[in-house]
Backbone atoms as SQL, in Angstrom:
CREATE TABLE atoms (id INTEGER PRIMARY KEY, chain TEXT, resi INTEGER, resn TEXT, atom TEXT, x REAL, y REAL, z REAL);
INSERT INTO atoms VALUES
  (1, 'A', 1, 'UNK', 'N', -4.806, -88.343, -19.424),
  (2, 'A', 1, 'UNK', 'CA', -5.509, -87.212, -19.270),
  (3, 'A', 1, 'UNK', 'C', -6.734, -87.498, -18.219),
  (4, 'A', 2, 'UNK', 'N', -6.880, -86.657, -17.163),
  (5, 'A', 2, 'UNK', 'CA', -7.943, -86.882, -16.415),
  (6, 'A', 2, 'UNK', 'C', -9.286, -86.351, -16.928),
  (7, 'A', 3, 'UNK', 'N', -10.388, -86.736, -16.441),
  (8, 'A', 3, 'UNK', 'CA', -11.706, -86.269, -16.955),
  (9, 'A', 3, 'UNK', 'C', -11.780, -84.737, -16.656),
  (10, 'A', 4, 'UNK', 'N', -11.284, -84.168, -15.517),
  (11, 'A', 4, 'UNK', 'CA', -11.390, -82.830, -15.295),
  (12, 'A', 4, 'UNK', 'C', -10.569, -82.049, -16.349),
  (13, 'A', 5, 'UNK', 'N', -9.423, -82.487, -16.763),
  (14, 'A', 5, 'UNK', 'CA', -8.713, -81.993, -17.823),
  (15, 'A', 5, 'UNK', 'C', -9.518, -81.816, -19.017),
  (16, 'A', 6, 'UNK', 'N', -10.202, -82.923, -19.387),
  (17, 'A', 6, 'UNK', 'CA', -10.965, -82.890, -20.654),
  (18, 'A', 6, 'UNK', 'C', -12.110, -81.902, -20.428),
  (19, 'A', 7, 'UNK', 'N', -12.720, -81.832, -19.435),
  (20, 'A', 7, 'UNK', 'CA', -13.821, -81.019, -19.205),
  (21, 'A', 7, 'UNK', 'C', -13.387, -79.451, -19.248),
  (22, 'A', 8, 'UNK', 'N', -12.184, -79.114, -18.570),
  (23, 'A', 8, 'UNK', 'CA', -11.784, -77.788, -18.532),
  (24, 'A', 8, 'UNK', 'C', -11.304, -77.298, -19.912),
  (25, 'A', 9, 'UNK', 'N', -10.532, -78.269, -20.623),
  (26, 'A', 9, 'UNK', 'CA', -10.024, -77.976, -21.970),
  (27, 'A', 9, 'UNK', 'C', -11.336, -77.646, -22.856),
  (28, 'A', 10, 'UNK', 'N', -12.302, -78.624, -22.727),
  (29, 'A', 10, 'UNK', 'CA', -13.450, -78.468, -23.573),
  (30, 'A', 10, 'UNK', 'C', -14.162, -77.160, -23.311),
  (31, 'A', 11, 'UNK', 'N', -14.218, -76.726, -21.960),
  (32, 'A', 11, 'UNK', 'CA', -14.925, -75.522, -21.590),
  (33, 'A', 11, 'UNK', 'C', -14.129, -74.279, -22.279),
  (34, 'A', 12, 'UNK', 'N', -12.926, -74.275, -22.144),
  (35, 'A', 12, 'UNK', 'CA', -12.058, -73.257, -22.659),
  (36, 'A', 12, 'UNK', 'C', -12.300, -73.058, -24.249),
  (37, 'A', 13, 'UNK', 'N', -12.240, -74.318, -25.014),
  (38, 'A', 13, 'UNK', 'CA', -12.405, -74.346, -26.270),
  (39, 'A', 13, 'UNK', 'C', -13.852, -73.885, -26.599),
  (40, 'A', 14, 'UNK', 'N', -14.851, -74.165, -25.887),
  (41, 'A', 14, 'UNK', 'CA', -16.228, -73.859, -26.187),
  (42, 'A', 14, 'UNK', 'C', -16.306, -72.224, -26.068),
  (43, 'A', 15, 'UNK', 'N', -15.546, -71.732, -24.997),
  (44, 'A', 15, 'UNK', 'CA', -15.615, -70.250, -24.891),
  (45, 'A', 15, 'UNK', 'C', -14.958, -69.578, -26.109),
  (46, 'A', 16, 'UNK', 'N', -13.840, -70.236, -26.418),
  (47, 'A', 16, 'UNK', 'CA', -13.121, -69.495, -27.621),
  (48, 'A', 16, 'UNK', 'C', -13.895, -69.536, -28.841),
  (49, 'A', 17, 'UNK', 'N', -14.631, -70.757, -29.099),
  (50, 'A', 17, 'UNK', 'CA', -15.336, -70.871, -30.293),
  (51, 'A', 17, 'UNK', 'C', -16.532, -69.878, -30.215),
  (52, 'A', 18, 'UNK', 'N', -17.169, -69.705, -28.934),
  (53, 'A', 18, 'UNK', 'CA', -18.216, -68.840, -28.902),
  (54, 'A', 18, 'UNK', 'C', -17.819, -67.374, -29.215),
  (55, 'A', 19, 'UNK', 'N', -16.586, -67.001, -28.748),
  (56, 'A', 19, 'UNK', 'CA', -16.134, -65.662, -29.053),
  (57, 'A', 19, 'UNK', 'C', -15.765, -65.520, -30.461),
  (58, 'A', 20, 'UNK', 'N', -15.224, -66.434, -31.202),
  (59, 'A', 20, 'UNK', 'CA', -14.808, -66.401, -32.469),
  (60, 'A', 20, 'UNK', 'C', -16.079, -66.195, -33.349),
  (61, 'A', 21, 'UNK', 'N', -17.131, -67.026, -33.057),
  (62, 'A', 21, 'UNK', 'CA', -18.336, -66.847, -33.854),
  (63, 'A', 21, 'UNK', 'C', -19.251, -65.799, -33.468),
  (64, 'A', 22, 'UNK', 'N', -19.063, -65.256, -32.241),
  (65, 'A', 22, 'UNK', 'CA', -19.888, -64.106, -31.777),
  (66, 'A', 22, 'UNK', 'C', -21.287, -64.218, -31.851),
  (67, 'A', 23, 'UNK', 'N', -21.830, -65.298, -31.328),
  (68, 'A', 23, 'UNK', 'CA', -23.272, -65.460, -31.355),
  (69, 'A', 23, 'UNK', 'C', -23.758, -64.222, -30.554),
  (70, 'A', 24, 'UNK', 'N', -24.756, -63.596, -31.226),
  (71, 'A', 24, 'UNK', 'CA', -25.612, -62.432, -30.659),
  (72, 'A', 24, 'UNK', 'C', -27.002, -62.900, -30.379),
  (73, 'A', 25, 'UNK', 'N', -27.177, -64.081, -30.064),
  (74, 'A', 25, 'UNK', 'CA', -28.342, -64.633, -29.827),
  (75, 'A', 25, 'UNK', 'C', -28.787, -64.567, -28.376),
  (76, 'A', 26, 'UNK', 'N', -29.925, -63.946, -27.968),
  (77, 'A', 26, 'UNK', 'CA', -30.165, -63.856, -26.574),
  (78, 'A', 26, 'UNK', 'C', -30.616, -65.289, -26.112),
  (79, 'A', 27, 'UNK', 'N', -31.178, -66.027, -27.009),
  (80, 'A', 27, 'UNK', 'CA', -31.534, -67.413, -26.677),
  (81, 'A', 27, 'UNK', 'C', -30.485, -68.165, -26.272),
  (82, 'A', 28, 'UNK', 'N', -29.359, -68.105, -26.929),
  (83, 'A', 28, 'UNK', 'CA', -28.219, -69.030, -26.412),
  (84, 'A', 28, 'UNK', 'C', -27.628, -68.466, -25.100),
  (85, 'A', 29, 'UNK', 'N', -27.680, -67.174, -24.854),
  (86, 'A', 29, 'UNK', 'CA', -27.210, -66.610, -23.510),
  (87, 'A', 29, 'UNK', 'C', -28.220, -67.154, -22.376),
  (88, 'A', 30, 'UNK', 'N', -29.430, -67.103, -22.694),
  (89, 'A', 30, 'UNK', 'CA', -30.606, -67.521, -21.810),
  (90, 'A', 30, 'UNK', 'C', -30.395, -68.994, -21.488),
  (91, 'A', 31, 'UNK', 'N', -30.239, -69.779, -22.561),
  (92, 'A', 31, 'UNK', 'CA', -29.952, -71.293, -22.470),
  (93, 'A', 31, 'UNK', 'C', -28.749, -71.530, -21.531),
  (94, 'A', 32, 'UNK', 'N', -27.655, -70.818, -21.725),
  (95, 'A', 32, 'UNK', 'CA', -26.503, -71.165, -20.838),
  (96, 'A', 32, 'UNK', 'C', -26.845, -70.677, -19.435),
  (97, 'A', 33, 'UNK', 'N', -27.428, -69.652, -19.253),
  (98, 'A', 33, 'UNK', 'CA', -27.836, -69.196, -17.933),
  (99, 'A', 33, 'UNK', 'C', -28.765, -70.118, -17.195),
  (100, 'A', 34, 'UNK', 'N', -29.578, -70.753, -17.980),
  (101, 'A', 34, 'UNK', 'CA', -30.568, -71.708, -17.435),
  (102, 'A', 34, 'UNK', 'C', -29.664, -73.009, -16.955),
  (103, 'A', 35, 'UNK', 'N', -28.762, -73.435, -17.792),
  (104, 'A', 35, 'UNK', 'CA', -27.984, -74.564, -17.423),
  (105, 'A', 35, 'UNK', 'C', -27.170, -74.419, -16.221),
  (106, 'A', 36, 'UNK', 'N', -26.503, -73.176, -16.148),
  (107, 'A', 36, 'UNK', 'CA', -25.684, -72.975, -14.943),
  (108, 'A', 36, 'UNK', 'C', -26.563, -72.791, -13.731),
  (109, 'A', 37, 'UNK', 'N', -27.732, -72.222, -13.790),
  (110, 'A', 37, 'UNK', 'CA', -28.608, -72.114, -12.643),
  (111, 'A', 37, 'UNK', 'C', -29.154, -73.514, -12.291),
  (112, 'A', 38, 'UNK', 'N', -29.499, -74.315, -13.354),
  (113, 'A', 38, 'UNK', 'CA', -29.840, -75.834, -12.916),
  (114, 'A', 38, 'UNK', 'C', -28.795, -76.478, -12.186),
  (115, 'A', 39, 'UNK', 'N', -27.578, -76.390, -12.667),
  (116, 'A', 39, 'UNK', 'CA', -26.433, -77.071, -12.022),
  (117, 'A', 39, 'UNK', 'C', -26.305, -76.491, -10.574),
  (118, 'A', 40, 'UNK', 'N', -26.364, -75.190, -10.431),
  (119, 'A', 40, 'UNK', 'CA', -26.302, -74.690, -9.085),
  (120, 'A', 40, 'UNK', 'C', -27.370, -75.154, -8.111),
  (121, 'A', 41, 'UNK', 'N', -28.505, -75.179, -8.597),
  (122, 'A', 41, 'UNK', 'CA', -29.644, -75.865, -7.799),
  (123, 'A', 41, 'UNK', 'C', -29.418, -77.214, -7.483),
  (124, 'A', 42, 'UNK', 'N', -28.995, -78.101, -8.492),
  (125, 'A', 42, 'UNK', 'CA', -28.768, -79.433, -8.302),
  (126, 'A', 42, 'UNK', 'C', -27.684, -79.644, -7.167),
  (127, 'A', 43, 'UNK', 'N', -26.594, -78.999, -7.250),
  (128, 'A', 43, 'UNK', 'CA', -25.524, -79.038, -6.212),
  (129, 'A', 43, 'UNK', 'C', -25.931, -78.573, -4.922),
  (130, 'A', 44, 'UNK', 'N', -26.842, -77.576, -4.969),
  (131, 'A', 44, 'UNK', 'CA', -27.246, -77.043, -3.489),
  (132, 'A', 44, 'UNK', 'C', -28.089, -78.053, -2.946),
  (133, 'A', 45, 'UNK', 'N', -29.024, -78.786, -3.683),
  (134, 'A', 45, 'UNK', 'CA', -29.967, -79.814, -3.205),
  (135, 'A', 45, 'UNK', 'C', -29.269, -81.079, -2.862),
  (136, 'A', 46, 'UNK', 'N', -28.194, -81.490, -3.692),
  (137, 'A', 46, 'UNK', 'CA', -27.552, -82.693, -3.501),
  (138, 'A', 46, 'UNK', 'C', -26.047, -82.460, -3.427),
  (139, 'A', 47, 'UNK', 'N', -25.506, -82.075, -2.286),
  (140, 'A', 47, 'UNK', 'CA', -24.092, -81.650, -2.317),
  (141, 'A', 47, 'UNK', 'C', -23.148, -82.776, -2.311),
  (142, 'A', 48, 'UNK', 'N', -23.643, -84.014, -2.025),
  (143, 'A', 48, 'UNK', 'CA', -22.797, -85.214, -2.113),
  (144, 'A', 48, 'UNK', 'C', -22.399, -85.571, -3.386),
  (145, 'A', 49, 'UNK', 'N', -23.402, -85.236, -4.385),
  (146, 'A', 49, 'UNK', 'CA', -23.127, -85.606, -5.820),
  (147, 'A', 49, 'UNK', 'C', -21.895, -84.791, -6.332),
  (148, 'A', 50, 'UNK', 'N', -21.679, -83.653, -5.871),
  (149, 'A', 50, 'UNK', 'CA', -20.594, -82.929, -6.348),
  (150, 'A', 50, 'UNK', 'C', -19.216, -83.725, -5.998),
  (151, 'A', 51, 'UNK', 'N', -19.096, -84.288, -4.932),
  (152, 'A', 51, 'UNK', 'CA', -17.902, -85.230, -4.594),
  (153, 'A', 51, 'UNK', 'C', -17.801, -86.321, -5.448),
  (154, 'A', 52, 'UNK', 'N', -18.948, -87.030, -5.693),
  (155, 'A', 52, 'UNK', 'CA', -19.078, -88.259, -6.571),
  (156, 'A', 52, 'UNK', 'C', -18.634, -87.759, -8.115),
  (157, 'A', 53, 'UNK', 'N', -19.172, -86.899, -8.576),
  (158, 'A', 53, 'UNK', 'CA', -18.830, -86.319, -9.905),
  (159, 'A', 53, 'UNK', 'C', -17.365, -85.964, -9.968),
  (160, 'A', 54, 'UNK', 'N', -16.840, -85.198, -8.839),
  (161, 'A', 54, 'UNK', 'CA', -15.511, -84.851, -8.901),
  (162, 'A', 54, 'UNK', 'C', -14.534, -86.002, -8.917),
  (163, 'A', 55, 'UNK', 'N', -14.854, -86.999, -8.095),
  (164, 'A', 55, 'UNK', 'CA', -13.921, -88.208, -8.072),
  (165, 'A', 55, 'UNK', 'C', -13.914, -88.865, -9.358),
  (166, 'A', 56, 'UNK', 'N', -15.120, -88.917, -10.122),
  (167, 'A', 56, 'UNK', 'CA', -15.151, -89.570, -11.474),
  (168, 'A', 56, 'UNK', 'C', -14.278, -88.802, -12.382),
  (169, 'A', 57, 'UNK', 'N', -14.311, -87.443, -12.254),
  (170, 'A', 57, 'UNK', 'CA', -13.477, -86.708, -13.269),
  (171, 'A', 57, 'UNK', 'C', -11.951, -86.493, -12.889),
  (172, 'A', 58, 'UNK', 'N', -11.669, -87.062, -11.618),
  (173, 'A', 58, 'UNK', 'CA', -10.216, -86.998, -11.340),
  (174, 'A', 58, 'UNK', 'C', -9.843, -85.742, -10.372),
  (175, 'A', 59, 'UNK', 'N', -10.955, -85.162, -9.842),
  (176, 'A', 59, 'UNK', 'CA', -10.632, -84.049, -8.783),
  (177, 'A', 59, 'UNK', 'C', -10.841, -84.595, -7.498),
  (178, 'A', 60, 'UNK', 'N', -10.170, -84.155, -6.485),
  (179, 'A', 60, 'UNK', 'CA', -10.191, -84.648, -5.143),
  (180, 'A', 60, 'UNK', 'C', -11.410, -84.271, -4.402),
  (181, 'A', 61, 'UNK', 'N', -11.982, -83.164, -4.500),
  (182, 'A', 61, 'UNK', 'CA', -13.189, -82.664, -3.754),
  (183, 'A', 61, 'UNK', 'C', -14.194, -82.003, -4.719),
  (184, 'A', 62, 'UNK', 'N', -15.441, -82.227, -4.391),
  (185, 'A', 62, 'UNK', 'CA', -16.557, -81.454, -5.115),
  (186, 'A', 62, 'UNK', 'C', -16.410, -79.984, -5.088),
  (187, 'A', 63, 'UNK', 'N', -15.870, -79.354, -4.032),
  (188, 'A', 63, 'UNK', 'CA', -15.641, -77.898, -3.958),
  (189, 'A', 63, 'UNK', 'C', -14.547, -77.456, -4.929),
  (190, 'A', 64, 'UNK', 'N', -13.643, -78.230, -5.196),
  (191, 'A', 64, 'UNK', 'CA', -12.533, -77.905, -6.244),
  (192, 'A', 64, 'UNK', 'C', -13.169, -77.990, -7.557),
  (193, 'A', 65, 'UNK', 'N', -14.099, -78.923, -7.781),
  (194, 'A', 65, 'UNK', 'CA', -14.780, -79.096, -9.045),
  (195, 'A', 65, 'UNK', 'C', -15.616, -77.719, -9.368),
  (196, 'A', 66, 'UNK', 'N', -16.315, -77.511, -8.379),
  (197, 'A', 66, 'UNK', 'CA', -17.228, -76.189, -8.462),
  (198, 'A', 66, 'UNK', 'C', -16.408, -74.989, -8.697),
  (199, 'A', 67, 'UNK', 'N', -15.219, -74.877, -8.117),
  (200, 'A', 67, 'UNK', 'CA', -14.324, -73.827, -8.227),
  (201, 'A', 67, 'UNK', 'C', -13.758, -73.746, -9.664),
  (202, 'A', 68, 'UNK', 'N', -13.431, -74.889, -10.251),
  (203, 'A', 68, 'UNK', 'CA', -13.027, -74.796, -11.661),
  (204, 'A', 68, 'UNK', 'C', -14.092, -74.479, -12.555),
  (205, 'A', 69, 'UNK', 'N', -15.372, -74.908, -12.288),
  (206, 'A', 69, 'UNK', 'CA', -16.381, -74.579, -13.089),
  (207, 'A', 69, 'UNK', 'C', -16.769, -73.006, -13.085),
  (208, 'A', 70, 'UNK', 'N', -16.565, -72.548, -11.911),
  (209, 'A', 70, 'UNK', 'CA', -16.843, -71.028, -11.709),
  (210, 'A', 70, 'UNK', 'C', -15.779, -70.373, -12.452),
  (211, 'A', 71, 'UNK', 'N', -14.498, -70.810, -12.565),
  (212, 'A', 71, 'UNK', 'CA', -13.679, -70.148, -13.327),
  (213, 'A', 71, 'UNK', 'C', -13.916, -70.110, -14.835),
  (214, 'A', 72, 'UNK', 'N', -14.499, -71.114, -15.366),
  (215, 'A', 72, 'UNK', 'CA', -14.945, -71.281, -16.659),
  (216, 'A', 72, 'UNK', 'C', -16.099, -70.208, -16.938),
  (217, 'A', 73, 'UNK', 'N', -17.065, -70.084, -16.011),
  (218, 'A', 73, 'UNK', 'CA', -18.209, -69.219, -16.053),
  (219, 'A', 73, 'UNK', 'C', -17.576, -67.841, -16.011),
  (220, 'A', 74, 'UNK', 'N', -16.708, -67.501, -15.225),
  (221, 'A', 74, 'UNK', 'CA', -16.019, -66.221, -15.119),
  (222, 'A', 74, 'UNK', 'C', -15.357, -65.814, -16.417),
  (223, 'A', 75, 'UNK', 'N', -14.647, -66.824, -17.120),
  (224, 'A', 75, 'UNK', 'CA', -14.028, -66.508, -18.411),
  (225, 'A', 75, 'UNK', 'C', -15.166, -66.226, -19.422),
  (226, 'A', 76, 'UNK', 'N', -16.248, -66.996, -19.377),
  (227, 'A', 76, 'UNK', 'CA', -17.217, -66.807, -20.385),
  (228, 'A', 76, 'UNK', 'C', -17.805, -65.399, -20.252),
  (229, 'A', 77, 'UNK', 'N', -18.173, -64.956, -19.001),
  (230, 'A', 77, 'UNK', 'CA', -18.720, -63.569, -18.737),
  (231, 'A', 77, 'UNK', 'C', -17.668, -62.557, -19.220),
  (232, 'A', 78, 'UNK', 'N', -16.484, -62.832, -18.898),
  (233, 'A', 78, 'UNK', 'CA', -15.364, -61.661, -19.290),
  (234, 'A', 78, 'UNK', 'C', -15.223, -61.685, -20.804),
  (235, 'A', 79, 'UNK', 'N', -15.459, -62.826, -21.492),
  (236, 'A', 79, 'UNK', 'CA', -15.361, -62.728, -23.014),
  (237, 'A', 79, 'UNK', 'C', -16.521, -61.927, -23.494),
  (238, 'A', 80, 'UNK', 'N', -17.759, -62.247, -22.950),
  (239, 'A', 80, 'UNK', 'CA', -18.990, -61.605, -23.360),
  (240, 'A', 80, 'UNK', 'C', -18.924, -60.013, -23.081),
  (241, 'A', 81, 'UNK', 'N', -18.343, -59.630, -21.925),
  (242, 'A', 81, 'UNK', 'CA', -18.211, -58.275, -21.665),
  (243, 'A', 81, 'UNK', 'C', -17.076, -57.558, -22.653),
  (244, 'A', 82, 'UNK', 'N', -16.110, -58.330, -22.925),
  (245, 'A', 82, 'UNK', 'CA', -15.046, -57.725, -23.844),
  (246, 'A', 82, 'UNK', 'C', -15.727, -57.593, -25.295),
  (247, 'A', 83, 'UNK', 'N', -16.484, -58.528, -25.706),
  (248, 'A', 83, 'UNK', 'CA', -17.172, -58.461, -26.993),
  (249, 'A', 83, 'UNK', 'C', -18.079, -57.209, -26.994),
  (250, 'A', 84, 'UNK', 'N', -18.839, -57.068, -25.968),
  (251, 'A', 84, 'UNK', 'CA', -19.732, -55.993, -25.948),
  (252, 'A', 84, 'UNK', 'C', -19.088, -54.605, -25.871),
  (253, 'A', 85, 'UNK', 'N', -18.002, -54.482, -25.137),
  (254, 'A', 85, 'UNK', 'CA', -17.217, -53.276, -25.261),
  (255, 'A', 85, 'UNK', 'C', -16.732, -52.911, -26.676),
  (256, 'A', 86, 'UNK', 'N', -16.208, -53.926, -27.268),
  (257, 'A', 86, 'UNK', 'CA', -15.664, -53.794, -28.720),
  (258, 'A', 86, 'UNK', 'C', -16.760, -53.298, -29.589),
  (259, 'A', 87, 'UNK', 'N', -17.928, -53.905, -29.427),
  (260, 'A', 87, 'UNK', 'CA', -19.098, -53.569, -30.303),
  (261, 'A', 87, 'UNK', 'C', -19.499, -51.976, -29.975),
  (262, 'A', 88, 'UNK', 'N', -19.542, -51.659, -28.692),
  (263, 'A', 88, 'UNK', 'CA', -19.937, -50.260, -28.353),
  (264, 'A', 88, 'UNK', 'C', -18.806, -49.302, -28.873),
  (265, 'A', 89, 'UNK', 'N', -17.511, -49.637, -28.751),
  (266, 'A', 89, 'UNK', 'CA', -16.566, -48.771, -29.320),
  (267, 'A', 89, 'UNK', 'C', -16.683, -48.555, -30.807),
  (268, 'A', 90, 'UNK', 'N', -16.986, -49.671, -31.411),
  (269, 'A', 90, 'UNK', 'CA', -17.184, -49.461, -32.914),
  (270, 'A', 90, 'UNK', 'C', -18.396, -48.606, -33.277),
  (271, 'A', 91, 'UNK', 'N', -19.447, -48.756, -32.534),
  (272, 'A', 91, 'UNK', 'CA', -20.636, -47.819, -32.689),
  (273, 'A', 91, 'UNK', 'C', -20.235, -46.453, -32.524),
  (274, 'A', 92, 'UNK', 'N', -19.585, -46.247, -31.382),
  (275, 'A', 92, 'UNK', 'CA', -19.225, -44.748, -31.046),
  (276, 'A', 92, 'UNK', 'C', -18.284, -44.269, -32.086),
  (277, 'A', 93, 'UNK', 'N', -17.445, -44.956, -32.614),
  (278, 'A', 93, 'UNK', 'CA', -16.476, -44.505, -33.693),
  (279, 'A', 93, 'UNK', 'C', -17.296, -44.188, -34.951),
  (280, 'A', 94, 'UNK', 'N', -18.264, -44.968, -35.221),
  (281, 'A', 94, 'UNK', 'CA', -19.096, -44.668, -36.484),
  (282, 'A', 94, 'UNK', 'C', -19.884, -43.425, -36.160),
  (283, 'A', 95, 'UNK', 'N', -20.419, -43.255, -35.052),
  (284, 'A', 95, 'UNK', 'CA', -21.294, -41.966, -34.797),
  (285, 'A', 95, 'UNK', 'C', -20.452, -40.740, -34.762),
  (286, 'A', 96, 'UNK', 'N', -19.138, -40.839, -34.246),
  (287, 'A', 96, 'UNK', 'CA', -18.266, -39.699, -34.163),
  (288, 'A', 96, 'UNK', 'C', -17.918, -39.313, -35.578),
  (289, 'A', 97, 'UNK', 'N', -17.611, -40.272, -36.422),
  (290, 'A', 97, 'UNK', 'CA', -17.431, -40.067, -37.850),
  (291, 'A', 97, 'UNK', 'C', -18.454, -39.377, -38.560),
  (292, 'A', 98, 'UNK', 'N', -19.711, -39.877, -38.376),
  (293, 'A', 98, 'UNK', 'CA', -20.775, -39.392, -39.099),
  (294, 'A', 98, 'UNK', 'C', -21.170, -37.961, -38.557),
  (295, 'A', 99, 'UNK', 'N', -21.063, -37.649, -37.258),
  (296, 'A', 99, 'UNK', 'CA', -21.170, -36.348, -36.735),
  (297, 'A', 99, 'UNK', 'C', -20.121, -35.419, -37.288),
  (298, 'A', 100, 'UNK', 'N', -18.880, -35.790, -37.409),
  (299, 'A', 100, 'UNK', 'CA', -17.798, -34.964, -37.961),
  (300, 'A', 100, 'UNK', 'C', -18.062, -34.644, -39.396),
  (301, 'A', 101, 'UNK', 'N', -18.458, -35.669, -40.144),
  (302, 'A', 101, 'UNK', 'CA', -18.727, -35.435, -41.486),
  (303, 'A', 101, 'UNK', 'C', -20.021, -34.565, -41.788),
  (304, 'A', 102, 'UNK', 'N', -21.045, -34.517, -40.907),
  (305, 'A', 102, 'UNK', 'CA', -22.199, -33.790, -40.954),
  (306, 'A', 102, 'UNK', 'C', -21.834, -32.352, -40.638),
  (307, 'A', 103, 'UNK', 'N', -20.993, -32.166, -39.744),
  (308, 'A', 103, 'UNK', 'CA', -20.614, -30.797, -39.212),
  (309, 'A', 103, 'UNK', 'C', -19.474, -30.139, -40.056),
  (310, 'A', 104, 'UNK', 'N', -18.908, -30.808, -40.876),
  (311, 'A', 104, 'UNK', 'CA', -17.773, -30.385, -41.714),
  (312, 'A', 104, 'UNK', 'C', -18.155, -29.108, -42.468),
  (313, 'A', 105, 'UNK', 'N', -17.356, -28.119, -42.454),
  (314, 'A', 105, 'UNK', 'CA', -17.579, -27.029, -43.396),
  (315, 'A', 105, 'UNK', 'C', -16.801, -26.924, -44.529),
  (316, 'A', 106, 'UNK', 'N', -17.207, -26.444, -45.621),
  (317, 'A', 106, 'UNK', 'CA', -16.573, -26.309, -46.878),
  (318, 'A', 106, 'UNK', 'C', -15.551, -25.129, -46.703),
  (319, 'A', 107, 'UNK', 'N', -14.350, -25.381, -47.290),
  (320, 'A', 107, 'UNK', 'CA', -13.449, -24.134, -47.224),
  (321, 'A', 107, 'UNK', 'C', -13.903, -23.024, -48.152),
  (322, 'A', 108, 'UNK', 'N', -13.679, -21.857, -47.780),
  (323, 'A', 108, 'UNK', 'CA', -14.134, -20.650, -48.525),
  (324, 'A', 108, 'UNK', 'C', -13.187, -20.324, -49.543);
């Protein structure tokens, strides 16, 4: 198994565990954003290192490595949005039930 395969499988598993546990901590989201921003700045300042890291992980080019990492970031954002939509749907259902209950009329 190549290093990139381990990295990508680890990333997918981390996203899965994140979704299952449903962290609702803004601190963790901020920390992940800080890590991705830091990596982006690092690769912008030192683009040759992306090729070095990619070759050590078994990927041909640094651009391909960055593409794979962007896919993981996209999946993470997609899972976050899905979880938020589910949470909003649940709140909307609870509000609709409460309003229907409050407005219900007794039979005469």
